[in-house]
N, C-alpha and C positions, 0 to 999 in steps of 0.2 A: 559646388558640386565636388571639388577636390576633398574637402573636409568630409563630405558624406561617404566618398569612396574609402578614404582612410578610416573612418568609423565603421564602415561595413567590414573591412578586412580586419580590423582590431577585434571587434565583437565577434566576427564569424570565427576566427581562430580561437577566441575565448571560449565560444560555444563548443567547438569540436575538442577543445582541451578537457572540458568536462566530462565528455565522452571517453577520450583516450588521449591524455597528455603527450605520451611518450611517442605514440604512432604519428600524431600532429606535427610534433617537432621533427621526428625522424624524416618523414616523408617531404616535408617542406624543406628541411636542411638538404636531403639527398637531391631534390629537384633543382635547388640553387646551385650546389656543388657540380652537378653533372650538366648543368646548363639546358635542363629540360624545359625551364621556363625563363623568360627574360624579365628581370624586375624593371618596373617603370622607375624613373628618377625618385619619385616621392617614397618609393619602397626601399631604397638602398640600404636602409638600416637593417633589413632582414637578411643581408648577405652574412651576417655573423652566425645565422643558423647552419650555413653551408660549411662551417669549419669542421675540419675531421674529427677533432676531439668531441665536439658537441653531437655529431652524427653518431659517432662510435657509442657513447654513453646513452643517447636516446635508444639507439638500436638495441643494446644489451637489455636495457630496462624494458623495451616493448618486447623482446623475447620472452623475459620472464612473465610479463603481464599476459602475453598471448596464451600461456599455458594456465596460469592462476585464474585467468577470466572465464575458463571453461569447466572449472571443477566446482560442483556445488559447495557452498559455504565458504570455500578458500575464496571465491570471487567476492563474497560480502565482506570477508575480513580484509581483503586487498582494498575494497571500497572505503572501508572505515578508516584504514591508514592513510588513503589518499583525500580524505575529507578536507584536509588542510594543504596538502600538496597541491592538489589540482587548481583550486581558487588562486593560490599565489603563483602557480605556472601560467594560468590564464592572463592574471593582471600584469606579469611580466611580459607575456607576448604582446598584449595590448599596448603597453608603454613603448615596446621596441619597434612596433609597426610605425609610431609617430615620428620617430627619429628626433630631429632638433624642433621641438615645438615648445609653446609657453607652458611654465609650471602649473598654471590653472587648468589647461586642457589635459596636460599629463595626470593631473589628480582626478579629474572627471573622468577620463577613460579608464583609468586604473580601477576607479570605484565600479564603473559600469561593467568592465571587463571581469573583475573579481566576482561580482554578483551574477553575472551571466554564467560563467564557469560553475559557480556553486549550484545554481538551479539546474543546469544540465547534468551535473554530478548527482544531484538529489534524485532527479528522474531516473537516471541510470541504476543507482543504488536501490532505489525503491522497487524498480522492475526485477531486479535480480533477487531482492529479499522475497518477493512474491514468488518467483520462479523456483526458489529454493525449497518451498513447500512441497514440491513434488520430488519424490527421491530419484527419478530418473535424470541422467546428465544431459539429454538432448536438448531440452529447453534451454539450457545454459549455453551449450555450444551454438545453438541456432541464434540466441540473442547476441552472443559475442561476435559471430560472423556478420549479422546485420549491423552491428555497431561500427566494425571496422570497415564495411562497405560504406556506411554513412559518413565516416570520416575522409575516405577517399572522394566519394561524390562532392562532399562539402568542400573540400580543398579545391576541386576541379571548378565548382561553381564560384568560390570567392575569386579565382584567378581570372575567370572569363567575365564576370559581371558581380563585382562587390555589392552594387545597390540592390539587385535582386536577391542575392544571399542574404543581406541584411533584412531585407523584407520577410523572407521565408523564416529565418531565425527568430525575428520578432513575433511572428504569428505562433510559431511553434512554443516559444516561451510564454506568451500570453495564455495560450491554451493550458499550458501545463500550470501556470499561476492559477487559472480559474479552478482547476481540479485539485489544488494543493490541498485543501481540507480533507477530501476524500483519500488522497494519496497518504497523506500523514496519519490518518486514522488506520488505513490498511497497513502501513508501516508499523504503527504502534502495535496493532493487533498481533502482527507476526512476531515482533520482538517479545511481546507478553507471552505468547504460546511457546516460544524458544526457552525463555526464562522458566516457564512453568515445567517444561520438559526436561530440561536440565537439572531442576531441583525438585522434581517429583519422585514418588517411589517407583522401583523398578517394575512392580506388578500392578498394572492399572486395572485389572480385572476383578481385584478383591472388593465385594460388595461392602459399602458402609451405609451409615444412616443418612438420609438427606437432611441437611440443616433446615431449621425452622425459623430463622432469623434472617432478615434482609442486610445487606451490607449497610454499614451507618449513614453512608452519603445518599443512600436510595430510600431509606425509610420515610423521610418526609414526601417523597414523590408518591409513594404507594397510598399513604394514608390520605392525601389530598385528592387522589384519583378514584378512591373507593368511598363513598359517601355512606355505604351501609357498613363500613367498618367490619369487613370480613377478617376471619383469622386465617393466618397463613397455615397451610398444610406443610409446605416445604418452599424453599427459595435458594436457587443455586446460581451463582454469577456465570455469566457467559457474553459471548460476543454475538451481536446479531449478523447473520448472513443474508441471503435472499429472503424477501418476505413482503407481503402485502402491506403497504403504507408504513414500512420499517426501513430506515436508511441503513445500509450495511455498515459494518465493523463500528457500531456503537457499543461501548462497554456498559453492561447492565446486569440484569438477572432475570431468571424465568421463575415465575411465582404460581403456585397453585394454592387455592383457598378451599377451606372445608365447606363453605356455603355453595360454591359452585364447582362442583367436582368434574364438570364436563367442559371446563374452560381453563386456559392457562392465560397468564398476563406478563407481558414483556415489559420490564421496567427499566428506564435509563435516564440519562441526562443528555439533552442535545441542545448545544449552543448555550449552556448553563440554565437551561430550563428543563423542568421535569417533562418525562414523556412516557406514557403508558399506551399499551396496545393489546387488546384482548383476542385471543385466538380461540375461536369456536372449534371443539373437538367433534361436534356432531358430523357423522359422515366423513371421518377422515382416518387415515392410518399413520401410524408412527413407527419409525425404525431407528436403529442406531447405526451410524456410519463411520467406523474408525478410519482414520487417516494418520499420516506420517507425524504431524504435529498436533493434530487435534482429534477429539472424539465428538462428532456432531450428532444431533438430534434433527431428524428429518420429519416434518408433518405433511403429509400429501392428502389431497381429496380422494376418497375411496372410488369415487366414480369417474375420476379424471377431469372434472371441471370444478374449478375454486381456487382459493388462494393457497400458494405453496409457501412453507416457512423452513428456514434453516438456522439453528442455533449451534454456535460453536464453543465447545468446552475444551479445556486443556486435556492433552492426551492422558494424563493421570486420573482423570476423572471418568474414566471408562466404567468403572462399577456404579458410579452415581448416574450416568446416563442411561445404564441399563435399568436401575432402579426406576428412573423416570418412565421408560417405555413400559416397564410392567405396572406402574401406577395407572399411566393413561390407559393401557389395554383393559386393567381390571375394571376401571370406572365405566368405560364404553361398554364392557360385556354385562355389567350389572344393569338390568332393566329398572326404570323408574318405579318407585312404590306406587301400587294401584291406589286409586282414591276409594276412601271407605264409603259404602253406600249410605246415603242419606235418608232418614224417615220422611215419607212424604208429609207434607204439611196438611194439617187438617182444613177441610173446606168448612168455612163458616155458612151456616144456614141463614137466609135472611128471616 
């Protein structure tokens, strides 16, 4: 039971270090220094955190992080710098909890603590990157305050019941690991949009010609999915948003064919395998939705019922998205060619 308590304290501090390393060290050291908590004999090694020099340095660094963590994009830059610092700090906290133990147990706890800190840090950094797509700063401030409150609450829980804290942290980490593929796709999508925005032209409204070729890594997917060998009218790389039977944050392309002008096809690779989803344009409306980092194409049912789709393009592709909107509207406005009357077949007399 004692080993389980030690592991709960070690991994609990490591998880909180992934959220805010300096606040974790500062509050723990201050509580030890001011005798707000009484350390059990097995945790006497944590007394070093109560040294005035450690409290002062951690307090100064937390003061800097307190403000950096609430400014859009500054917080993501801060997280990028701490991708190495936080796991190392979490591993050191985990080892410090053990005090005098066997080298084997030290290495095991250091690996577990460092990994736990890295997972918590990744979850924090990913959520901040998503929040930064909105230009308003209130979401960043709210997330930062919630994270600080989580550190305080987590430290209190570790002190009163480290086993329960270990169970809660384990469930939270398992849930995050389960959603890792989605989180990584969302993070990759945001990084791609940021890169495109920084390297794109200043004027995103200049209309240009829609490309007629698929990206090379998707050409095989489209040819396998279309047995009729349709010819491409245009194809534009994008990221999937919400959509019927389409996973979000898939890197692919939106395709229109000359043979089926009232349909679009989203082509991508999912899990290394080809994926294609046809979007019927009958009884739908399309609109362009400019955002801070992206320029989106929204496909909505005209009657309020039916599947909805969102396709995300780089902000610099605004002119291309407008071209797609005009293309779809022109195809929907044009009525299908009427069938030519057929001559009645002669009736054979017996």
